[in-house]
C-alpha positions as CSV (number, residue, x, y, z in Angstrom):
1,M,0.0,0.0,0.0
2,E,1.3,3.5,-0.9
3,L,0.3,7.0,0.0
4,Q,-1.1,9.3,-2.6
5,S,1.2,12.1,-3.7
6,A,-1.3,14.7,-2.5
7,T,-1.3,13.0,0.9
8,I,2.5,13.1,1.1
9,R,2.5,16.9,0.3
10,N,-0.1,17.5,3.0
11,I,1.8,15.5,5.6
12,Q,5.0,17.5,4.7
13,F,3.1,20.8,5.0
14,A,1.7,19.8,8.4
15,W,5.1,18.8,9.7
16,S,6.7,22.0,8.3
17,R,4.3,23.9,10.6
18,I,5.0,21.6,13.6
19,L,8.7,22.0,13.1
20,D,8.4,25.7,12.2
21,I,10.4,25.4,8.9
22,D,9.6,26.4,5.4
23,E,7.2,24.1,3.5
24,E,9.6,23.8,0.5
25,E,12.5,22.9,2.8
26,M,10.4,20.1,4.3
27,A,9.8,18.7,0.8
28,D,13.5,18.8,-0.2
29,A,15.0,15.5,0.9
30,S,18.4,16.3,-0.7
31,T,19.6,18.2,2.3
32,R,19.2,18.1,6.1
33,T,17.5,21.1,7.7
34,Y,18.7,22.6,11.0
35,R,16.4,24.8,13.1
36,E,18.2,26.4,15.9
37,S,16.1,27.0,19.0
38,R,17.9,28.1,22.1
39,D,14.8,27.7,24.3
40,S,13.6,24.4,22.9
41,P,12.5,22.0,25.6
42,L,13.5,19.1,23.3
43,L,16.4,18.1,21.1
44,M,14.5,16.4,18.3
45,F,15.3,14.7,15.0
46,V,12.5,14.0,12.6
47,S,13.0,11.9,9.4
48,L,10.0,12.0,7.0
49,F,10.0,10.7,3.5
50,G,13.8,10.8,3.5
51,K,14.0,14.4,4.8
52,G,15.9,14.9,8.0
53,V,15.2,17.9,10.3
54,L,17.0,18.6,13.6
55,V,15.6,21.0,16.1
56,G,17.5,22.2,19.2
57,P,20.2,24.5,20.6
58,A,23.3,25.7,18.7
59,W,25.6,23.1,20.4
60,A,23.4,20.3,19.0
61,M,23.5,21.7,15.5
62,A,27.3,21.8,15.6
63,A,27.7,18.3,17.0
64,A,25.2,16.8,14.5
65,R,26.9,17.9,11.3
66,T,29.4,15.0,11.4
67,L,26.6,12.4,11.9
68,T,24.3,10.7,9.4
69,D,20.5,10.8,9.5
70,A,20.5,7.1,10.5
71,Q,22.7,7.9,13.5
72,L,20.6,10.9,14.6
73,A,17.4,8.8,14.4
74,R,18.8,6.6,17.2
75,H,17.8,7.7,20.7
76,S,21.1,6.6,22.2
77,V,23.0,9.0,19.9
78,L,20.8,12.0,20.7
79,L,21.0,11.2,24.4
80,E,24.8,11.0,24.2
81,L,25.0,14.4,22.5
82,S,22.8,15.9,25.2
83,L,24.4,14.4,28.3
84,P,26.7,17.4,28.9
85,H,23.6,19.5,28.9
86,N,21.6,17.3,31.3
87,G,19.6,15.7,28.6
88,Q,17.0,13.1,29.7
89,A,15.6,10.2,27.8
90,L,12.3,10.6,26.0
91,G,12.2,8.1,23.1
92,E,12.4,7.0,19.5
93,A,9.3,6.4,17.5
94,S,8.2,5.3,14.1
95,L,5.7,7.4,12.1
96,F,2.9,5.9,10.1
97,F,0.2,7.5,8.0
98,C,-2.8,6.3,5.9
99,D,-5.2,7.8,3.4
100,T,-7.4,4.7,2.8
101,V,-8.6,2.2,5.4
102,P,-9.1,-1.5,4.5
103,P,-12.5,-3.1,5.4
104,A,-12.8,-3.3,9.2
105,A,-11.2,-6.5,10.6
106,G,-11.4,-8.1,14.1
107,P,-14.4,-8.9,16.3
108,S,-17.4,-6.6,16.1
109,L,-18.3,-5.2,19.5
110,P,-20.5,-2.3,20.7
111,V,-18.8,1.1,20.5
112,S,-18.8,3.8,23.1
113,L,-17.9,7.4,22.6
114,G,-17.8,8.1,26.4
115,R,-14.7,9.5,28.0
116,N,-15.6,7.7,31.3
117,D,-15.1,4.4,29.4
118,A,-11.7,5.6,28.2
119,V,-10.7,6.4,31.8
120,M,-11.9,2.9,32.9
121,L,-9.9,1.3,30.1
122,E,-6.8,3.3,31.2
123,S,-7.2,2.1,34.8
124,A,-7.0,-1.5,33.6
125,C,-3.7,-0.9,31.8
126,L,-0.1,-0.3,32.9
127,P,0.4,3.4,33.7
128,E,3.1,3.8,31.0
129,D,0.9,2.3,28.3
130,A,-2.0,4.5,29.3
131,E,0.2,7.6,29.3
132,E,1.6,6.8,25.9
133,A,-1.8,6.4,24.3
134,G,-3.3,9.4,26.2
135,L,-6.7,8.1,25.3
136,S,-8.9,10.0,27.8
137,D,-7.3,13.3,26.8
138,T,-7.9,13.0,23.1
139,E,-10.5,15.2,21.3
140,H,-12.2,12.2,19.7
141,V,-12.4,8.7,21.2
142,W,-13.9,5.3,20.3
143,I,-14.1,2.5,22.9
144,L,-14.9,-1.2,22.2
145,M,-17.2,-2.6,24.9
146,D,-17.7,-6.2,25.9
147,G,-21.4,-6.4,26.5
148,R,-21.2,-9.9,28.0
149,D,-20.4,-8.3,31.3
150,S,-22.7,-6.2,33.4
151,P,-22.0,-3.4,33.3
152,A,-20.2,-3.5,29.9
153,R,-16.4,-3.6,30.1
154,P,-14.0,-1.6,27.8
155,V,-11.6,-3.9,26.0
156,A,-9.8,-1.5,23.6
157,G,-9.9,2.1,22.4
158,A,-8.6,4.5,19.9
159,G,-8.7,8.3,19.6
160,Y,-7.1,11.2,18.0
161,D,-6.1,14.9,18.4
162,V,-5.9,17.2,15.4
163,W,-2.3,18.4,14.7
164,A,-1.6,21.4,12.5
165,G,-5.1,21.4,11.2
166,A,-4.4,18.4,9.0
167,L,-3.2,15.3,10.9
168,A,-5.3,13.1,13.2
169,H,-2.6,12.0,15.7
170,M,-3.9,8.7,17.0
171,G,-3.6,6.9,20.3
172,V,-4.5,3.2,20.7
173,L,-4.9,1.2,23.9
174,T,-5.9,-2.4,24.6
175,A,-6.7,-4.0,28.0
176,P,-3.9,-6.5,29.0
177,G,-6.2,-9.5,29.0
178,E,-7.7,-8.6,25.6
179,R,-4.6,-8.4,23.5
180,F,-3.9,-10.4,20.3
181,R,-7.7,-10.7,19.6
182,G,-7.9,-8.1,16.9
183,H,-9.6,-5.4,19.1
184,A,-6.8,-2.8,18.6
185,L,-7.0,-3.4,14.8
186,R,-10.7,-2.9,14.6
187,V,-11.0,0.1,16.8
188,S,-8.0,1.8,15.2
189,Q,-9.6,1.3,11.8
190,L,-12.9,2.9,13.1
191,A,-11.0,6.0,14.3
192,A,-8.9,6.3,11.1
193,E,-12.0,6.0,8.9
194,A,-13.7,8.8,11.0
195,A,-10.6,11.0,10.7
196,I,-10.4,10.5,6.9
197,T,-14.2,11.3,6.6
198,A,-13.4,14.5,8.6
199,G,-10.8,15.5,6.0
200,L,-7.8,14.6,8.1
201,I,-4.8,12.3,7.6
202,P,-4.5,9.6,10.3
203,Q,-1.0,9.6,11.9
204,W,0.2,6.7,14.1
205,R,3.3,7.1,16.2
206,A,4.7,3.9,17.8
207,R,7.8,3.4,19.9
208,T,10.3,1.6,17.8
209,D,10.6,-1.1,20.5
210,N,6.8,-1.7,20.5
211,A,6.7,-4.3,17.8
212,A,3.0,-5.1,18.4
213,S,2.0,-1.4,17.8
214,C,4.0,-1.2,14.7
215,R,2.5,-4.4,13.3
216,T,-1.1,-3.2,14.1
217,A,-0.4,0.0,12.3
218,L,0.6,-1.8,9.2
219,R,-2.3,-4.2,9.4
220,A,-4.7,-1.3,9.8
221,G,-3.6,0.1,6.5
222,F,-0.9,2.6,7.7
223,V,2.3,3.2,5.8
224,H,5.7,3.7,7.5
225,A,7.0,7.1,6.5
226,G,9.7,8.0,9.0
227,S,10.7,8.5,12.6
228,Q,10.8,11.0,15.5
229,T,13.5,10.9,18.1
230,S,13.6,13.2,21.1
231,V,15.4,13.9,24.4
232,I,14.3,16.4,27.0
233,L,16.5,19.4,27.7
234,P,15.9,20.6,31.3
235,S,18.5,23.3,30.9
236,A,16.9,24.8,27.8
237,G,17.5,28.5,27.6
238,I,20.2,28.5,30.2
């Protein structure tokens, strides 16, 4: 499955706004772009459709010029660069997008749009998983409910926030005892289809070490397009 050229242009435009660089620069994969930001709370490297962009303080720009894009995409490399400046680990993630959604797969269950059900689902999951998905804080949310229990019990959910007026940045979460049953696939497809209907491009960000999330993204019709790697800079602006 491939993304349409118009979709790629819109993704590039949205990310040019997120990274605060020129739209034409974002579309030019022949050179790396450096955006110096003295007060940036993050040192961040984004690779998208072969284009590399580094955002951070001047010391990071200088240190990065001898490194390849593949090196900068590694969290360990950015963390090492930032250690003299008290950098703290944040993470390395893959970016996926889609502009068409395959027919819904997985078991069909009742769907709730209630935020209380999202909170209930989060309470059944590990705190780090719930925090990564951020489901109860998203603007739009879908929760699959198991109606065999009384009251009905949430088993999986997906939601999205709108980024840069064009991207539906998704979060997906499944209860630990309900994994590997197709629930995440089905609910993510429901959310992605709703986003496309609303004129948005679904975006899925998964930690590179989360193989299950990456597999689900691909099965749901998403296409891998790049990565985002970040470390926290507590001393930004000092």
